[in-house]
N, C-alpha and C positions, 0 to 999 in steps of 0.2 A: 904124806904134807896138807894139810886140809884147807880147803877153801875156806877165806876170811867169811864169818857171819856178822851182816848190819845189826840184827836180832837180837833182841838180848837173850843172854843166857839164861834157860829155866832149869838151869843144875849137870846138863851134862854138855861135856866137850867137846863130843864128836855131835856135827851135823845132823841136822836128819830127813829122812828124808820127806818129799811130800804124799798128803796124804791123797789116798784114793775118793772123785768124786760120791763113789758110795759110801764114803764115810762121813762127806760131811752134808749128809739127808739128813734133816731135823728128825725121821722118821728110825735111820737107823743108830745114830747116834743115842736116842733115846732109847734105843732096843741097848746099844752095846754099855751105856753106862750101866744100866738095869742090871745085866749083865755083871759089869764088875762090881758093881754093891753086892749084889747077892753073891758073888763069889770073895767081897772082902767082909761079909758078916760071917759065912759059915766058916772061913777063914778064920775068923777071932773067937770064933767056939760061939754066938748068938744067933736064935732061932732062923731058920730058912724063909725069906721072904718069897713066897712064888710071884709070878710075872703075873699080870692081869691079859687074859688074849680073850677076844669076843667067842669064843666060844664057850665058856665060862660064864654062869651065871647062877645065881642061887637058885636053887629049889631042884627038882628033876626036871630032866631035858628028856624030851621026846627025838630021834631020832630025826622029824622031821625039822625040830629046831635048829641041831646039829648041822643038818647039812646043809640049809639056808646062810648059819651064823658060816660057816665056814668058804662058803660060797663069798658073802660079801667081803670079808675079811679078803680073801686074795685080791676078787677085785677092787679092792678101795688100792692096795699096793701096787695099781697098776693105773696107767692113765689111760690106758685103752680101754676105759667103762662104757663111754659111750657106743662105741661099736658092737655090746654084748647085750647093752642094753633093749634093743630091742627083738634082740633072740627071748631076751627075759622074762618079758611082757607076754609076747607069744607064746612061750612054756608055761610062764605062771595063767593065763585064761587057759590053756589048753587040760591043764591041772583042777582049775575051778568046774570047768565045763564036766570035767570028771569026777566031779561029786555033787552035781545036780540029780535031781533026780524027774526025768520028762514023764515021768508018769502021766502027772496032771497038767497040759498044757493050760498056759493060763489065759487069760480072755482080754485080750488088748480092745476097746472100747472108742471107737474114733467117734470123735466130739465134732459135730457138722460147722460145718463156717457158718461166721456170724450174715446173716442175709443169705442165704442159701436154700431157706424155707418158706413155706407158704403160712404163716400164721398167724393172718389179721385178722381171721374168727375170734379168734381167742386174744389177741389184742382188744378188738371190739368191744366184747363181753367185757374186759374189764376195764374201759374207760366209758361204758356209754355212761355209769349213772351220773358221772362226774359233768360228762360233755352236754348231757342235755338241762342239770343243775346252772351251768357258765353263762350267764347272760353279760359279762364282759364286755362284748364285744360286738354290739349290736347294730347295724346299718354299714357292713362295714362293706360292702356292694357302691357305698358311695362316697367313702373315701381312698379306696384302693389303689388306686391313680394320683397319690397327694406329691408323690415327685416325677410326673409322668413329662412336663416337660420343662423341665429346668436347663435343658440345656439349646431350647426355643422351639417354636412350631415351624415346619413344613405343610408346603403347597404343592398340589400339583403343576409342571408346568412341563407339557411335552409339546411342543412345537408340530405343526400341521402346514403341508406345504399347500401353497395356492396356485400354482403354476400348472401348466397339464403336463403330462407324461412323454417319453422321447417314443421310439416304436420302442414294439418289443422285440427281445432277441430270442422268445419260442416259449411255450407252456410248460409250465413245471407241474407235475402231478404226486403227489405223494400219498402216502397209507398211513395214518396217526392210529400208531397199537396201544391197548391198554386201557384203563379204567377212565374216569372223566376228567380226572387233574395231568394224567398222563398226555390225556389227547390234545387238552391246551396247551399243554408242551410243543408239541409237533404243531398246532394249528400259528400258536404267534412265533415260532421260530422258522417254520415257512412263510411265515409274511417276512422275515427278516431278509431269509436268501434270495425270496424272488424279487424282493427290494434292490437291494447289492449286485446282483445280476440283471435286472432290467427283466424278469422274467414275467408272463401273463401267470398268475395264480391257478388253479382249479381248484373250487371249493375242495377241499380237504375228504378224501373218502376214510371213512368207521373201518376196521378192521376188526371183525367178529373175533370176539376172544373165547378159550374154551370156559375162562372160569370166570368171567360177567355174563356171557353170555345176552349181549343186549344187542340188537338190532339196528339200533338206532340210527339213521343218519341225523349228518350234518345240522338239517333242520327243523331238525325235531328236539334239537336240543337247544341250537341257538339262532338268533334274531339272523338268518341269511341276510335278510336286504341290507336293515343295519348296518352288517359287517359288509359289505360292499361298499355302497354310501360310506361311510367313515374313512373308508381306506382312499378311497377311488385318486385321491392329487397325490395318495403315495404306491402303491402297487394296483395297477389292475387284475382284475378278481373276474374270474367265471365260474359260473357251473355245468358249463361243457364244452369239452373241445371241439373245438369246428369239422364238418364233415369231411374236410377240404385234406386234412390231417391226419384224419383217424384213417382216409380213403389210402392212406400212402403202408397202413396198418395190420391192414385187411379188418378193419374194427375192431380186432383183435388187444388190449391193451398186455394180454403175454407179451408180445411181439414188441414193445417198446421196450426202448434199451432200460434195465434197469439198474442203477450204481446201488453197491453194496459199500456203507460210509461206514466207519468206525465209529464209535464213539465219540463224543465229543472233540470232533475237528474244530479245525481254527477255516474262519472263513476265510483264511488265504486259499484255501484247500479247495474251496469254492468256483473262487476264482482262475485258477489255476488248471485245475481238471476236469470240473461239472460244466465251466464256462463252455471253454471249446467242442465240446459233446453238445451241449445245448445247440450255439452257432451251426452244429454240421445236422446235426436232426432236426430243428425246431422242437422238439416234443422230447423228454425225458421222464423214467418213472426213479422213485426214490422210494421204497421199501423196505423193510418199516423206516419211521424216522423220527423215531423217539427219541430224546438226548443225542440227536447228530450236530449237533452246533457248539460251540464253546459257552463257558458262560463270559470269557472276556473275549470283546469283540470293539472296535473303535466306534464312538459317538454314533454315526450316523445308525449302523446295526441295530445299536444297543434304541434308540430311540423308535428304532418301529416295532423290536419285542414291545416298548412299552406301549405306544399306541395300540399295538394287537390287542392286547393283554392287557389295559386299565379303561380302554374307550370302546376300542370296537367291536366285542368280545361281551355280549348282551344277550341275558339268557328268553328263546322265544317266550310268547308272550301266558303262552299258558301256565309254564311251569312260573314264570314270573309274577305271574296276576296269585297264582296258589300261594308261592315263596314268601310275598307281602301281605297277603287276606294272615297266614300264620304269625309273620311276624306283629299285627295290628294285635292279634288276640293275647299272645307270648306280653304284649303290653297290659293288654286288660287285664289278666291273671295276675300283673306285679303292678298293680296302684299302688298297696304300700306302700313301695322302693320306688316309690315315681316312676314306674314304669318299665327303670333297669331290670334286666335279666342276666341270665350266665348261661353261654351254650358251652357244650362238653362234646366232645369229640371221642367216643368211643370205641375204643378198636376190640371187641369178646367176642365177637361171632366164631362159630367153629372152625371156619378152614384157619382163621388168625390164630385162633391156642394152640393147633394142630399144627400149622408152622414152625411157633417159635418154641416147639420141643419143652413146653415149661410143664411145672408139674401143681397142680392144687391140691384141693382136697375131697376130690369125687370119689378116688380109689381107685377099683380095679375097673368098676361099669364108667369115668373117664378115663380111662388109658384105652378100653376099649373101642370109643368113639374115638379117643387122639389117633390111635393106629389106622383105624378104616377110615376115618377123613385124610392120614396122610395118605395112604395107598388110594384112593380117591382119586386128589388131586392132584399127585406128585409121584405116581406109578414110581415106585422104586428107588427114590432118591432116597430116601430115612433109611432105608434097610439094604445100602449099597457093603461089601464086604469092607472093615473098615475104618468105617465111620463111626464113628464115636460121639455121643449123643451127651451132656455131663447139663440137666436141668438146673442143679446146683449152680455150676458157674453162669450158668447164664441168668441165671439170677438177680447173682452178684452184681453182676456186669450191667444193671438196666435194663435186659432185650427182653424182660416177658409184659405181656399186656397185661393194665394195672386192670384187677377184679371191679365191675360197682361197687363194691364196699371199700374197699380202697379208696377210688377217687373221692367216694362221701366221706372215709373218718379227714384224709386231707384237705378238702373244703371248709369243714368240719371246725377243724385248726385253725385252719385259716379265718378263722373268726365269721364265714357267712352261716347265720341258724336258718331254722327251722321253715321259719316264713321267707325263704331267697327262693326264689322264681328259677327253674331248671328246664334248659329245654335241651332233651339229650338226641345227638346225633349218632346215629349206630346202624347197623345191622343190625339183625336178628341177635340176641344174646343167646350165646351157651348156656344151654340149662337155664334157663330166665326165669322159671316162679324162682328156683333156689339162691341164684347168683342177684336178684331185682330187687330183693325182699328188703334187708341191710338199706340199700339206698334210699329207698321209699319211706321203709321207720327215718331216717334222717332230713331227707327233702321231702315231704306227701305232698309240696308243690310243683315237683317232677310234670313234663311234659313230655311226650315225642311228637311226631308228625301223624302215626295213628292215633295219637290221643286229641290232638288239634283235629284234626280234620275227620270228616265224616265219609265212610265206604266210598257211598259216592261220588267225593270231589276225588280222592286218591284212585276210582279206578282207573283214569288215561294214564295213571304213572305205574300201575304197580308189574311186574314182571321186565321193569326196564330199569337194570341195578344205576344206570346215567343219569336217569330224568330223577330216580327219587334221589339219591348223592344230590343232585345242582339243587333239587328242593331244601337238604342242610345245608348245603353251601349257601344259602340266601339266609336263610333265620340265621344261623351262626356270622353272617357276619354283619348284621344288623344289632349283634348285643352288648351289651357293653362291658363285659369280660367273657370271651374264650378262655377255657381250654383243653389243651393238647395233651394229651395222655401218649400217644406211639410214634409217632413222627407219620412218613407219608408226603404223596402230595399234597393229601389234600389239604391238613394244616398250613403246609408249607406256601402251596396258594393264597390261603386265608389270612397269613400271617401278610404277604406283602399287599392283597387289597385291602387288608385293616389301618395296615399305616399309611395308605394312598388314601385311606377316607378321612381317617382320623388324625391328620397333622402331622405324618410320620410317625405315631407309637401303636405298636398291634395292638394292645391291651388284652395280652394274652399271658397265661400264667402255661409256663414250661417247666413242669417241674423237674430236677435232676431225681431219675429212678433207680442210682445207685444209691444215695444216702436214703430212699423210701425203703428200698430193703433194708438196708439196717435199722432202722426204726420199726417196721413192721414184724418185722422179725427181734426186738428186745423184748420178751416177759418183762421186764422189770420199771418201763420208765413209766412215768406218770401222766397224766394231764395236762401240767403246767411244763413238763419239758417237753412233752410232746407238741405240745399247742408253740414253744417258742421257736421248735425246729422250722414247723409247719409256717406262721408269719414270714420267716428268716427264707426259706425258697420263694413266700409273696412278693417281699422286700427287692427280692433279686431277679426277680420278675417284671418288676415294675423299672427296675434301673437299665435293664436290656430290651427295655422298650424300644427305646429310638436308636435304632443299630443304622454303620452307614456301610454299605456293599465294601467287600475287601474283594482283591482279583480272583477267587476265586468262587466266590460267593454268586449265587442265584439271584439273576432282577427281580425274576416274582416272588421272591422273598424278601429284596432290601431294593426299592426301589427310589431308594434316596443313596445315591445326589442324580443317577440318570435318566428317573423318572421324575423328581421333585426337588424344588429349589427352596430356601430358607425365605421365611415369613419376610422377615424385617429385611431383604432385600429390595430395593425397587427396580431389578431389571434379571431378566433369569439367565444371571450371566452364567449358571451354573448349566444351562436347557444346552441343550447338542444341538447342531449344528445341520440347518435343511440340506439335504441333499439334492 
């Protein structure tokens, strides 16, 4: 007896067994039906129809083709094709490599990254004729700071103490290391620490440095009497340690306890660690002292820094007299621009170029000079095993010193014409004759201290790098526009000092050297496009002229608001309280 089948009968009385899952596969059903059709056709006496297979194709087949199609037909029948795909790829690559001839190795040409090459001379030759014929931005020096005070002006407001000082806790002796402005940092920080600890400050001793090689004392560079008098009600300053104190140390400063203080230490460290020793010994020494006090400090400490830097530190009379004389001569030579001139701080001395590890266009001779300079100044530092120097990357990152030619191109692009007076603050320019020639072509009214002053006037200052730098500082301080090209303590102090003098605005051009590297390495740029980019840099410098000090900024670059108040305020509400 058969089981009852509810499905409609297909003409067979007996029930059918379930079909195999394989037979339900579309591929197998197609193959089966094709076989059936083929059998029926042959059985009926018709021509035999051949089933298509991947291995068959019109035309002659090579063994490689047949093998390939056979492998594909087998893999397509299996869902594990993705497991074999990587093996097929590797096998195919190996097969391809076997067919390639390596008798001739292909040459791969490396294209330097944009901005990695020094091609400014080529750009100058290309743009020179258009530059000289452009008269669209005459008198740029008179209109450069048009947006300078849109946020309001600032004015100096450092409160000075009027009362006497309490009995001193002891004497503080510091050694100021570095060049002119690094020593200035040490002096101002020493005043702040001495005032905070209620210590008597001994006139700072200047450490002789192997690079600057300047034996000048404090009184050779600064007006010592004026310094002591200005600080009289805030910090007691003496130029000599009393004998009864030195007697305890056999008149030998090396016997005095010397603190080795970490850079950027907080003022609380001096209170908790230095003060107890000061009370015990009555004389302590801190050497070296540059950058040994954090930029962040209480208002009372910041007030003393402001007082020292912007009021108490005045150059000695010989330096001040010559500096002011050179300012007067620059204004006379700038009569066509109402006495306004541009000062440029150019760092293209041999040691600076060598330290940067940048490459210019001097070829093998330049390489020999730089290698020798690096070995003289920093013996072995740049030749250590594993030290990798990448001049192209240094240039792209904006770390290469600008050449005189690049400074000239930038200023002409900013709209300053050939009749603009330039004061160049610099040491001896590397390969001076070759590098200075294009700058003098672009600005024939350019002057240096050696050109403005007679040899007799410079004699007392020659061979003293800090005194010569102080003269440059004075002339740059009073220019209508100051241009910084490399960073360092010199421009950082000038930024703050100019802000202090000019209503909070630095009146300083600080170019984006990464952007300049790309522009100077672009052989396709035209004069109009180049000029548009330079004017954009100029406008950005204007907008950044007045900046407020942030927590980690230096008060010597950003005097607002610790040393200055807004002009529209009747009371010095932003000034620090007097301790």
